[in-house]
N, C-alpha and C positions, 0 to 999 in steps of 0.2 A: 610664938609671938616674939618679935624682935624688940630690942630696946627702943627703936624708933617708933614702934607701935605703942609702947607703954609711955614713953616720955616724948611728947610732941616737941617740935622745934620751937622752944620758948622764945628765942630771939625773933623769929618770924611772927609769932603770936603777939609779942609786944609791939612790933612794927605795925601789924595790922590794926591793933587797938588804937595805936597812936594816930594812924591814918584815919580811922573812923572818927576820932575826936576832931581832927583837922577838918574833915569833910563836914562834920556836924556844924561847925562854926560858919560854914559858907553854904549850908544846905539850900538856902533860898535862891542861890545862884545856879543850882543844878537844873539841867533840862529835865522834863517830865520823866523820860525813860531812865535817866541817871538817878533821879530821886527814888523811883521805884526799886531799882537795883540796890541803891544805898540802903534803903529801909530793910531789904532782904538780908544784906550783909550785916547790918547793925544788929538785927534780931538774931541772926545765926551766931554771931560772936558774943551775944549777951550771956550765953551759957557755954558749958564745956562742949567742944566740938572738934572734929578733925580739921586741922589747919590746911587750907588750900592756898598754895603759893599764887595761883591765878587770882585769888581774891585780893591779895596785896597789890597785884598789878592793876586790877580793875579800879581800886581806890586811888592809886597813883594817877591813872588815866583820867579819872574824874577831876582831880585837882588840876591836872595839866589842861584839861578842856576848859575849866573855869578861867584859867590864866589866858588861854588863847582867845576865848570869847571876849574877855575884858580888854586885852591888848589890841584886838581888831575891832572893838566897838560893837560887838554882836550881843552884848548882854543888856 
């Protein structure tokens, strides 16, 4: 087992948890499919878990989508 298996990328974990907090504040503005995915990610990171970089990207996309919908009057 390598050190990366034992010690997860804590910086990425902190970033993901920060993004979860940010998305939680605007959760009511998520599309239905985004809300479902957000709940899955929020629950996944509520306990110790293997960190997925793609999860960070998904959360960033959710926040970007909210901004796009707001800026184009789609919300």
